[in-house]
N, C-alpha and C positions, 0 to 999 in steps of 0.2 A: 486642676485639669491641663494636657498637656497637648498640644497640635503643631504640626508643620504646615507651614503658608509659603506659598509660592504663587508665580504669577508669570506672563507673556513669556509663553513658550514657543508661541510663533512657530509652531511647526517643525521645531528644531527637533526630529527626534532623536539625532544622538546626545543632543543634552538631554531632552526626557528622560533616553535609558541611563543616562549617567546619574542623573537625578535620583532615579529611581533604586538605583543599585547604592549611590551613599546613604537614602533613607530606610532603604532594608532593613538595617540592624536595630532602628528606632522604634522603641514604644511608645505610640501616642492614641489619643482618644477618636481624632478623627485629623482629616487634612483638608486644605483648603485653596482652593486655585481660584486668585483673584479677577482671573479673565485674561483673555489672547489665547486661548487654546491654539484657537483659528478652523481646525477642520477635521470631519471626522476619523482619518486616518491618524492624526495626532492625538486625540483624544483615546482612541483605541489603545493607545500606549501605555495609559494609566489605570488598564482594566485588572492590574493587580492589586489595586489600590480598594479597600472595602468600604470605607466610609471617608466619601469626597462629598464636598460642598463648592460649586463652581458658580463663578460668578460671570454672567457674560460682557463679554470685553467690546470695546468699537471694532476689532478686526474680527469677529466670529463668524463664518460665512454662513453655511449650513446650520444655521439654528434648529429648524425641524430634525435635523439627522442628529444633531450635536443632542437635544433633547430625548431623541430615541433611546441615544446610546445609556444616556446616563439613566430616562425613567427603566430601562432594562436592569442596569446595574443597581438601581435603589437609591442611588444619588441623590443631591438636590442641586438643581441648576436654575439661576435667575437673573434678573437684574439687580437686585439688592437682597440681600440673604439676611437672616438673622439666626444664628448659631451658636450655642448654648450662650446668648447673653452678649455675643459680639456681633457686629456688621461687618459684612463684606461686600464691598462695592470696585466695583473696576475705576470707574472716573476719577476727575481731578474737579469737577465743579465746587466751587466753594460754599455755594447753595444748598447743596446735597449734603457735603461734607461737614458743614454748619449744624445742619438737622440732625444728621446721624451723630454727630458728636454732642449734641445736646440730650441725646438719648443711650447712650451707650457708653462703657468705660473704654472701650476698645473698638478700633475699626481697622478692618485690612482693606487696602485698596492696592491697585496695579496703576497700571498704563504708562505711568514716568518712565520705566524701568532701572528707577536709583532707587536701593534700597536706602531706607529710613527709617527712624523711630522719631516722631516728635509731638509737640502737644499741641490740640486743637482743643479749645475750650475746657472741658471738664475731661476730655477723654483724650487716650494715647491714638495717634495714628502709626499704625505699621504698614509699609511697602515691604514687601519683602525683596523687590529688585525684579532682576530677568533670569530665568531660565535659561532661555537663548544666549544670552551673551552678545547680541548682536550692537545695539547701542551703547553698553560702557565696556565692554569687553571685559566683563566680570560674570560668572554666572551663580546667581545666589537664593539661598531661600533663609526663611526663618525658622526658630523655633521658638514657642512659646509655652512657658511650663511654671504656671501658679503663678503669674504676674511678672515674669523674669521673660526678658526676650532676647534672642541671639541672633545675629546675621550669621550665616554661613556661607563661605565661598567655596565651591567646590571644581 
């Protein structure tokens, strides 16, 4: 299994476009956005992606319109997602992360804007960092391939 994970794009349209150009040559099974796409106009930038799973973030505004766009494209959008045996969740609640890490081997999360891979119970937690680059000054995403994880700065 091979997928690309990213998070916290925060309406930064130029960063989203740069990300999409960067990942356009990658062959993957699906894409994961771990939350804070923020608005419908930002989500529409991702329309070229076929198989996208999106977790709601704490800053996502018009959830109804975001859902309409996702459904029209056949994407999955929700608070906590199960995708090919992995969990996707935006937040940092230790209770939720503990529960997810007891049921999944990989949990993709966002919110902190810091790229990291760490152990939590039996699971690995993957935070791909931030697309927008606002908090850390780094724009990053992650590539997962058959158990190996790479953080990529673009």
